[in-house]
Phi, psi and omega in degrees: 000312180298320180295322179291319178299317179296318182299317185265001181298330177295342182292337177296301177295328178297318180297316179293325176299318179294320181297320184265009188302329182284332183258346182216087184237034181278197185296316181298320177301312182295319181297315180293321181297314180293316181299310181293322179297314178297317180300313183292314181299316181293316179296317180294318178298316179299321179296313181296315179298318179296322179294336177278000179081017181257142178298122184260010180301322178303327178296318180292328177294318177297316178302315183299317181292316181296315179296320177300318179294317180296314182295316179298319180291322179302310182285336173298327180276322188271336176278133192268334183292128182297325179298323179292327179296321177294316179298320180298320178299315180292322179293323177294318178298321176297314178300317180296318178298315180299315181298315181291321179297316178296319184294314188265334189237304193285296184253344178088173186268357180254006178232163180290124181274094188299311186293323178295319178295318178298322182298312181290328176297311181295317180298317181295316177298319178300315180295319180296320179295323177296320179296315179298320177299316181299318182286315184294332180257013177280146179281345181284133178276128181209152175264109190302320185293347177269354181269125176299326179298327178298313182290326175300315180293320176300315179298313179298315181298316180296311186290309185287331174294315179295318180298320179296318179294317180294322177296320178298314179299319180298315180295323179294321179296314180293322180294327181278002178100008177286177180241175182296329180297323179290319180292332180294342177292343176277347186300316178303327178295320178296322179295316178296320178300317180295320179296313180297321178301314181291332173291322176294319178294326174300319176296324177296318179295322178296320176295324178295323179295322184273348182291000000 
């Protein structure tokens, strides 16, 4: 039940995005629509492939690269410092290199690529902190809770931060001699994290509607 709720949770913000499409169709709207659409399609595909008894790790690798590209482009647009835009381009190329190296050489396409996942988690947290720094030191007066970008950043920081911690725990369990069955006990926490993340993004879409 929890897994099904998590799987379909992106449809809540996606539905509201479609409803408000005529009144709010700017960059943030497009970014959220593409991000949520990719997330749902990849998760659903992975679920279907897994039920057929086929290894679904390649789907997650594709998802990781697509989400990484979307997030890097999103912050390339919303961060204003020109130097940061140059850094984001180089960081994306680094992330792409890591993902391809893990996929083809280090861990392969049928296993979870730990370092690639860690890379996008760390980069996203870094980008969110930069956005908060940009806003807090801005001379412009604004009410943060009314900004859709604020809720997007809160959601990204919460989700990717939680995912990084859960991945760390999983690696520690395996390193200490545990098995995959033990690490799977962390899976419900990941599902709850995903549900909460999509509720935060729903709040971002609502702020976009009222903006």
